[in-house]
N, C-alpha and C positions, 0 to 999 in steps of 0.2 A: 345568686346561683352558685352552687359549689359542686365539687367533684368528690364523690365518695371513694374510699379505698377500693381498688379492684375494678372501678367503673371504666368502661372503654367508650371513647368518643366515636362519632361517625367516621372520622378520618381513619382510625385503625380498623373499623369494620369493613371499610371499602378498600383497604390496601391490597387485598388479594385480587379484587375485581380490577383495580387500576393496573396491577402488574400484568394481568391477562390481556387487558386492552392495549397496554404498551407493547406486549409481545406480538400482537397480531401483525403489525407491519413487518417485523423481523421474520415471522413464519411465512408470510406471503413472499417475501424476497427470497427466502431459502427454497420455497417450492418452485418459483420461476427459475432460479438458478439450477436446480437439479432436474428440471423437466427435460431439457434437451439431452444431457448425458444419459438419463434413464431411458429415453426413447431410443437413443443410438444403441445402448446396451441391449435392449430388447430386440431391436432389428438384427443385431449381429448374432444373438443367440439363436434366433429363428432361422437365419440363413448364414451358414458358415462357409459358403463357397469362397474360394480364394479371391475372386474378383470383388467380393463385398467386404473382405477383411481389410480394414484400413491400417492396422498395426501389424508389423512383421511377426511371423510365428516364432522366430528365434531372435536372440539378442546376444551381443558380444560382451562377455564378462572378463575383466582384466584379472589374470591369475598370477602374474609375476611382473616385476619391474626391475630391470638390471641397470644400474648406473654405469654410464660410459665416461671415459675421460674426454676432456675437450678436444674437438677436431677429430673425433672418431666416428666411424660408421660401421654398420654390421651387414652381414650377408649369411643366409642360411645355406649350409652345405651338408653333404654326406660323403666325405672323402674316403671313409673306410667301407662304404657301400654295405652297411649292415642294417639298413632300414631305420636307423635312429639318427636324427639330424644333429649337426653341431652348429655352433655359432662362430663365424669368422669375424673378428674385430680388427679393423685396420684404419689407418689415417684417411680422412676424407680429402680427396685431391682438390676440390673446389674451395676448401677452407684453409688450406695450408698456403703459406707465403711461397710464391713460385720462385722468387729470387732470394738468394742468401747462401750461407755456407753449407757445406755437406753435413747432413745430420743422419743419425741412426734412427730408423723407424722399425717397428716390429709388427708382424702379423700374428695375432693370438687366436688359437683354436680352442674354444670353450664348449663345455657341455651345458645341459639345462640347469645344473646346480651352480653354474658360474665357476666351475673348476677348470683351470688351464690345462689342456691336454698337450699342446705343443706350441712352441714359439719359434717364429722364423724371422730373424733380424735381417734387415737390408740397409746397406750403407748408401743412402741417396738423399737428395734434397726434396724431391717431389715424387710421390707415387701417382702414376697416371690414373685415368678414370677406369681403366679396364682391368678386371680380375676375372679370369675365366676358369671355370671348373670343367674339366674334360678328361677323357681317357685317351691319351695319345701315345703312351708308352706301354709296352707289354710288361706290366707290373701289377701287383696287387693294389687294389684301391684306385682312386682317381687322383689326377694331378691338378695342381693349382698353378695357373700360368699368370704371372704378374709382370706388367710393364712398368718401368720406372726410369727415372733420370738420375744419372750420376755425373755431376760436372757438365762437360760438353758432350756426353754420350747418352744415347738412348739404348736401354738394355732390356732384356727379357729373362725372367727366371722361371724355371719349371721345377716344382717342388712336390714330392710325394713323401709324406711323413711316415707312411707305413713301410714303404720299401726303402726308406732312407736315401732317396734319390734327390739330388739337387744339381741342376744344370743352369748355367748362366751364360747368355750369349749377347754379343754386341750387335745392335741393329743399325745404328747410325751414329756418326761422330761429326761434330761441327768443327771446322778448321778456321773459318773466318768469324772471329769473335765480335766483329762489328755488326753482324746481321742481327735481325730480331730473333730472339730466342724465347719461344713460348711453347715448350714441347708437350706432346701428348702421345702416349703409347697405349693402344687398346687392343688386346687379343680378343678376336671376335668369334672365331669358330674353328673347330678341327674338322678337316675334310680330306678326302683322298683326291688330290688334284689330278694326277695322271693315272688313276685307277690301277696302281701297282699293289694295292692291298695294305698300304701304309698311310696313316693319317699325317697330314701336314697342318701347320698352323697358319690361319689367315689373320693378319695383324694390320690394323689401321694405325698410321702414325702421322704426326704433324710436328713441324719444327718451329713454325712461327706464322705470322699473319701475312697477308698480301701474296707476293709471288714466291714465298719461301716454300721449300719442298714439302709436299704432303702427298698422301696416296696410300696404296695398299702394297703389302709384300707377303710372300709365301715363304715360311720358314720351316726347314726340316728339323723337328724337335730332337732328333737323335744326334745329328752332327752339328747343328747350329748354322748350316749353310742356307743362305738366302737364295731360294730357287727362282723367284721372280719378284721384280719390284716395279710398280707402276706409279709414276709421279705425275702430278699435274699442279697448276697454280690456281689462284683465285681462292675465294672462301671455301671452307671445308664442306664436304657433302655431309648430310645427316648421318649420324652414327646408328648402326643397328638396322637400317632399312636397306637390305640388299638381298639378292637371290643368287645362289651358286648352284649351277646345274649344267649337265652336258646336253645342250639344246640341239646341236647338229650331229650328235652320235659319232664324234670323232675320237672318243676316249680322252677328251680334254675338257676340263671343267671351265665353264664360262661364268663370269661374274657380271651381274646386271645391277646397276645402281643408278641413283639420281644424283645430279650435281648442279650447282648454280652457275659455275663458270669454270669449265675445264681449261686445259692448256690451249693457248692461241685464241682464246675467246675472252680476253681480259683487256679492259681499256687502260689508258695511261694511269699510272699511280696505283695499279693493283685493284681497281674498282671493277666490280662485276658489270656486265652489260645487261643485267636484270632479266636474262632469259634462263629458263629452266631446261636442262638437257638430260637425255637418257644415254648412259654409257654402257656398252657391252664390251667386256674385256676377256680375252682368252688368257687364263692364268698360266698356260704352258708356253704358247708361242708369243704372247705379248700383243697379238693383233687386237684392234679395237674398232668399234663403230660408234659414232656419235650422232645423236638425233636431237634436233631442237624441238622441244615439246610445246612450250607456251611462254609468252612474255610480251613485252618487257614489264614485269612486275617484281615486287619483292615477294617471292613465293618459294615453296619447297616441294620438291618431288621426292616421294618415298615409295619404295618397293614394298607392297603389302604382302604379296605371296604368290603362289602358283595359280594359274588360271584353270579353267575347266579341262583343258587339254594339255598334254605334256610340253608343247612348245609355246605356251602362252604364259603371261604373267599379268598381274594387276598392279597399277601404280595409283598413288593418291597425290593430289595436288591441292594445297590449301595455302591461304595467305599467311604472311608473317609481318606485314607492315607495308608502308609505301602507298602506292596508288591502287593496289589490288582491291577488288570488291568481293563481297560474299558470293556474287554470282559466278566467280571464276573457280570456286571450289568444285572438285569433281573426282570421281573414280574412273579410271580408264583401263581397258583391256587391250594389251598389246600382244602381237604374235612375232615370233622369231623372224628376223630379216625384214621387219616392217616398221617404218617410223610413223605410220599413221595408225591411230587406235582403231581397233575393230569395233568397239562399243564404248560408250561413256554414260555415266550416271551423274546428273547434276545434283550437287549438294548445296547447302546454304551455310556460310560461316566457316569458322575454323573447326577442324575435326581431327580425330585420330582413329586409325583403323588397325585391326589385327585379326589374324585368322584364328577362329575358335573351333568349337565342336560342331558337329552336324546338327543343325537346328530342326530341319524339316525331314530328316531321315531319308535323304536321297542318295546316301553313300558318299557324299562329299562334304568336307568341312566348310562351314560358311564364315562370312566376314562379319565381325562385330565392330560397329562404327559408333563412336561417341561424338556428338555434335554439341560443342560447348555453348553456342549461341542459343540453342533450343533446350539444352540440358536433356537431351534425348539419346537413347541407344537404338540404333537401327541394325537389323539383321538383314544382310544382303547375301544373295547367293553368288557363286563363282561366275555366273552369267550376268552379274550386275542387275539383278532384279530384287526389288524390295520384298522381303518376306514378312517382316513384322517390325514394330517399333513401339517403344514405351517412353514415357516421360518420367524422369526421376524427380523426386522431391528433394530439393536442396534447401535445408533449413537456413543456411547462411545467406542464400541468394548471392553467393560470391562468384564473380567472374574469374575464370582461370585463363589468364592471358597466354602464358607459355606453360601449359600443364604437362605433367609427367603421368601418363596413363599406363598402368600395369594391369593387363588383362590376362587372367589365367583360368584354367579349368581344372578343378580337383574336387575330390570328395571331402568336403569339410565337416560333414555331420555323420559320416560312416553309415549312409543309407544305401550304398551301392550305386548312386548316381552322382555324376560330376556336376559341380556348381560353377557358376561364373563369378569371379572376384574382380571387381573393378575398383581401382584406386585412383582418385583424382587429386592426390596430394593433400587434400583437406577433408575429404570424406571418402569412406570406403563402403561399397555396396556389395552384397552377396545375393545373387539371383539364382534361381533354379534353371533347369534346362529350357523352360518356357518363359523366361524373363519375368518371373514373378518374384517379387522381393522377399527374401528370406530374412535378412538382417542387414543392419547398417549401423555405423557409429560415426561420430563427428558432431559438430565441426571442430577439428583440432589439427594442428600441423604434424601429422604423422604420415610417414611413407611406408607403404606395404612392401615388406622385404621377402615374403614368401611363406609357404606352409612349413611348420616345424613338426616333423613326424616323431612320435615317441615310441614307436614299435607297433607290432601287430595287435589288433583289437582295441587300439587307442585312437580316438579321433584326433586328427592333427590340430595343433595350435596355429594361430595366425601371428606371425612375428611382424611388428611394426617398429619404426624408428622415430622417436620424437625429435623433430627439427625445430622446435619452438625457439630455442636460443642456442648459442654456441657454447657457452660455458657449462651448461647443465644439460647433458644429453642422456637419453634413456632408451633402452630396448624394452618394449612392452609386449607381453605375450597375452593373447586373447583366446578364450574358449567359446565355442558356439553352444548356447544352452537354450532350451525351449523358453519362450516368454511366458511368465505367469498369466493365468487366466484373467485375473482382474486387470492386469496391466495391458493385456492384449485387447480385451473386449470392453474395457472401461472407457471413460471419457478421454478425449485427446488431451494433449498437453495444453493446447490453447483453451479448451473448455475448463481444464483444471485451474489454469491461471485466472480465467474469468470468474469461475466459481469461487476461488479463493478471494479474489478482489471483492466480489459481491458479499461473501461471508464477512470479510473485514468491515465492509461498509455497513452491513446489517448489524454487526456487533456494535460498531460505533453509533449507529442510529438508535439501536435499542438502549445503549448506555446513555445517550443524550436524552432520549425520551424519559428513561427511568430517572435520570438526574433531575430533569425539569419537574417531573411529577413528585419526586421525593422532596425537592426544594420547595415546591408549592405546598405539599402536605406539611413540611416542617414549618413553613411560614404561617400557614393557617393554624397549626397547633400553637405556635408562639403567640400569634395575635389573639387566639381564643383564650389561652391561659392568661395573657396580659389583660384582656378585657374582663376576665373573671377575677382579676387580681389574685392569681394563684401562681405559685412557683413550684416546679417539680425538679428535684435533684436526684440523680442516680449515683449511688455510691457502691463501690465494689467491696469485696471481703477485706481488703487492706485499709479501708477507710478513705480511699482516693476518689475524688469526684470524677465520674465518667462523663456526664453531660448535665447541662442545666437548661431549663426552659422556663419561659413565663416571666412574671414580674419579679424584679430583683429584690426580694425581701431580705434574704441572707446573702451576704457578700462573700461568695466562694469563687474559686478558680478551678478550671479543668486540670486534671492530672496532679492535683495537690491534695494531700490529706485534709479532710474537713476540720480536723482538730487544729491545724496550723492557722486557719483563717477564722476560727470561732474561739478565740481565747478570752473574750469578754466574760465577766463573771455571770452576767445574766444568761449566757448561752451554755453554761456548764451542764444543765440538765440534758441538753441535746448531746453533748460530748459523752456524758455517762451512758446514755442509751446506745450510742455508736460503739463505745468500748465493750459494752455487754454483747452487742451483736458480733463483734470481731472475735471475742473470746469463746462464746458458746454457740453462736449461730441462732440464738433465740432472742425474743423480745419479751421483757416483763411488762412493758408499757407500750401501747400502740399509739398514744397521742400525748402531747404535752403542750403547754402554753408558755410563750416566751415574750419578754418585753425588752428588746435591745434598746440601746441608748439612742440610736438613730431613727427608731420607729415611733410614730405618734400613737399607735394603737397596738394592743397585744397581738402576737402572732400565734396561730394555732398550727401545730406540726403533727401530721399523721404519718406513721411509719407503715409501709406496705412492702413485705418481701416479694421478690419476683420468683415465680415458680420456675424450676428447672435451671436456676443459676444462682450464684452466690452474690446477688446484687440486692440492694435495698433502695426503695423509692421513698423520698421525703417529700410529702405534699404540704407545702407551706401556704397558709391562707391568712388573710387579715380577719379580724373579728367584725368587719363591716357586714351589714345585711344587704338585701337585694336592692335597696335604694341607693347604695353607695355611701351611706353615712356610717361612721363608726359610733361606738358607744359614747365616746366623749362628745361627739357632735350632738347625739340625741340628748345627752345631759344638758348641754348648753341650750339646745332648742327648748327643752322642757323648762329651764329656768326663765328663758325669755318669754315663753308662752305664759308661764305663771305670772310674770311681771305685767305682761300686757293684759291678762285677764283680771289681775288684782285691781289695777287702777280703774278700769270701767266699772267693775263690780262695786268698788267703794263708792264711786259717784252715784251709781244707780241706787245703792243701798241708802246713802245719805238723803237722796231726793225722796225716796219712798218714805223714809223715817220722818222727814220734815212734813210731808203730806199727812202722814198718820198722826203726828203730834198736833198739827193744826186742827185736824178733824176731831181728835179726842177732846180738845179744849172747847169745842163747839164754835170755834171761830169760822166764819164764812170766808172762803178764799175767793179772790177775784178770778174770773175766768182767765185773765191774762197771766196771772201767776201760775195757775195750773198748767196753762199751755206751755209756758216756758219750762217748767219742771219736766213735763212729759217729753217735750222736744229734747231736752238735755239727756234724759234717761234713754230715749229711743236712739239717739246718736251714739251714745256709749254702748248700748246693746248691739247696734249694728257693727261698731268697731270690734266688739267681742265676737260676733258671729263671723266676721271676715277673718279674724286671726285663727279661729278654730277651723274654718274652712280650709285655709292654707295648710294647716298642720295635717288635716285629714287627707288632702290631695298628695302631700309629700309622703305620708305613711302608706297610702293605698293608691298607687298610680292607676289611673283609669285606662281602659283599653282604647287604642286608637281606632277611629272610624275614618279610614282613608277614602278620599274621593278624588276623582280626576277633575280638577278645577283650573280656571284661569286666574292666576295670582293678581293680575291688574283689576279684575272685576271685584275680587274679595277686598282689595285695598280701598277701592272707591266706595264700596258699601260700608266698610269700617270707618273711613274718614267722614262720610256723610252722617253716620250715627253719632260720632264723637264731637264733631265741630260745634254744634249748638250748645253743648254742655261745657265747653272750655271757658276759662276766664277771659275777660275782654283783652287783657294784655298778652295773651298766648295765641299765636297763629299756627295753624296746622296746614302745611303745604304738601301735596302728594304729586310727584312727577314720575310717571310710568313710561317705560319704553314699549313701543308698539311691537307686536309680533312675538311676544314671549311664548315659548311652548308651554303646554299644560303640564301640571305637576300633580303628583299624588300626595295630598296632605289631609290632615284632620282640621277642618275649618274652626272648630271650637278651640283646639289647642293653639292654632295660629292667632286667633282672636285674643287668647289669654296672653300670648307672647307680646302682641302689639299693645295691649292694655298695660302690661307691666312696664314696657319701655316708655309709653306715654306718661305713665304715672311718675317714673323716675325722672323723665325730662322736665315735667312740671315742677317737681320738688327741687331740681337743680337750677330753676330759673325763678326765684322768688320775686324778682322785679319785672318779670315778663320776658318774652323772647319769641323766637321762631323755631318750630319743629318741622324739619324737612325730611320727607320719606321718598326715596327714589328706588327704581328697579332697573336692572340690566342683566345681560347674559355674559358670562365669562366662559369662553371656549377653551378646551384642552388645558384646563387648570389641573395641576397635580400637587397634592399634599404629600407630606412625608409618609403618611400611612396608605396612600393610594398605590396600587400596583401599576395602574395605567392612568393616563390623563383622562379627565372627565369634564363634562359640561355642567356648569352650575348656574342657577338663577340667584342673583344677589339682591337682597333687600338692605338698603343703607338707611339707618335711622340716625339723624344728626340733629343735635340741639345746640343752642348758643348760651349754655349755662356756664356755671363757674368751673366746670371741669374737675378732673381727679388728679391728684399729685402722683408722680411716678412711684413713690414708695408704697402707695396704697393700691396701685393698679393691678398688682399681681394677686391681691387678696379678694377682689370683688366677687369671684365665683365661689368663694368658700361659704358654706351654709352658716347663717347667723351673722355674717359680717355686714355692717351697714354704717353709713355716716349720717343718716337722717335720724333726728331725735325720736320720731315715732315709727321708724321702719323695723321690719322683722328680719331683714338680711336674707330672705329666701327668694326674692324676685329674680335676680340674675341666675341663681342656681337652678331654679325651675325653668327659666328660659333656655339655658344651655342643655338641660336634660331633655326638654321637648324637641329641640332642634337636632340633637344627637340621635334621638329615637327616630327621627325622620331621615337619618343618614347624612345629615349636614354638620356644620360646625359654626361657631360664633367667634368673631374677632372684635376686640374693643381697642380703640385708640382715643387718647384724650390729651388735652393741653390745658393747663390752669388758665382761667379767665377767658378761654377761647371756646370751650365746649367739648362735647364728647360725641364720637361717632361709633355706633354699634353696627357691624356688618354681619349679616346672616347669609350663609351659603346653603342653598337647598339643591341637591342633585337633580338633574333633569330626567335621568332614566326612569326611576321608579319611586323617588321620594322616600327610599328606605323600606320598600315593601319586603325586601329580602333580609 
């Protein structure tokens, strides 16, 4: 069998079909992966109500990032009151070293372009936590009130950069340097304490831990006079949670605050008695009232804001450690001159509360409460009734132990309605007036510092401070923009991750299937070309070998010019054809014949250009025919056949001439003489007929007639027919294994195989011997050519003859090779060809003077039907 130039095999015809079949699993996986996101997208498009939209309609986009120096923090201000915000940059008090030499620090006022508008230097070691922007002086613009430490003094500076006003006052001086010194100065609020029309400053200060002085003082910003100072011991009260109001209508401002352990309620060593107290203090007369609220726990009382009536207020109590449980958290409504709450609302877990906008449109601002254990926002009325609540989605699932909540109401998207901005120190949420999520960003360590206004007609930016590390700090500005349609209504992030993972898996699976199919097709092509004794070489326009398949007739290497490996003189015609192809792109000859030094037969080379590319295929075939024999083999067989035919014909011819001569002389021949002559002539003619029959079978192989047979039965029938005709000194023993599975074989061809083996065994035992035939099953046997292990039925044919020497053992299957004086040398060759046509193979082992064993392997599956 040969391959014509341009002919395509079944492997290439079915390549497209195999690719489609291989892509089916990949397409199925993609369909399943896209089904859920597509369904969700359709549902969202059909129903766009806010309750059904899972993705926020707005998103925060970073518009600018300003690098800060280490240990700096920012604050958004509008000191010139022109509607355009500025950025105040100053040292962070919690990150500076509290003890050390006096150092110079500066407050920088910058615009959005990071240009420094004004710088205010302060000679001090620590700037306290409080920086207050207020309007306490009768001057243009707002004032900046700064509390700071300078040596053993706590001081306060009032700075107005527009009016060039700078005032500095002494608040407290330490005389005993052996005491604990951990100062804090926090200006909290500007208010009219005695209702004289002039604002005063309410300042919280702390000098140290334990029983060291701490408390509140009222400062006249015009003269620097301390109008009232209220000191107490114990741990400090929470900062920022207080209420200043004239509750008794005596034209005196009263201060209501929560504290853990006020004066005279501290155990030995400055340890709190674990009770929470409510302190009411008259900022003019200094009178105070103390109420024990709840305890003994580690908890915190905070003043949330005013109650529903002018003489009421709301307090919040939540745990901060120790033995307190979540059940102790609550909101309480107190009335003036009463230590017993009018009403309480039980909450669960740690929470923070702040007064926000009017949620239910009843004319009173409501309380927005964030509960960290539930990650929920509750809206509560001033009468401590739950109005609404929502659960926030926290992608980080991060618990905030001591969180800093910043809740503000402002119009962030310039739609005329104020939104709620909730900062949880790691995630920022923006909600509309009905607690529907508008936008969020995080998780990242950013603190919300406030809205940054850019003027009329411009939506404000959101200023945050990056607190991820100390050495590299940044101020980041965000703008609220509508979320793109595909992002808002497309698949969720989790669905995208799953879809991407499925896509990667599908690509890998498709690649693996394609690789397996390509490898199988390549192997099938290689085996087919090798079985057909054909070699295909692909050469590019530069003469380099691209790929090689099939039987290695020409010794070439990939990626090397074929001219380098074909330097032998007998291969120069091939080189000349390739040179012509490289120069002109044409072929004057489409085939040539070569006879390399390493080849036994001439090689026929066909040149086939590849359409659409500058490549040339070289199809190299041997000059052997379909029988697998070369011309040299046929010449040798012809000479041997002529020799075998010549001798019997000569004998027959002489016998007939003798009979003719005797008859012509008129002599009467005895019947015995005639009988001997005729017997000799018939024997030689039979030998002649057998030789011719072998030659005919080799030249024209008969079609196989496969039948499903039991091999043991066939062997018994064969041995029964052959045993009576054997010489007396030859014994034939057949030993079969029970339970052999049936096989598909041609009984006539198997009989011929057994007859040839028996004839060879008899010739190898001139003095007699034993021929033993056995059968068995070999399970999961794998040859080098088998892709998978297979089951074989084995016929073992063993004689006790003279054996074959090792130097001749490798030639026994060559056509015409024989060691018998009268043999043709075709027996073993025909045996191997018949067994290989049945899908099996033959193995021969021999030892001199011990005998020869011929092992035949027949596959169990189909006996070579395919």
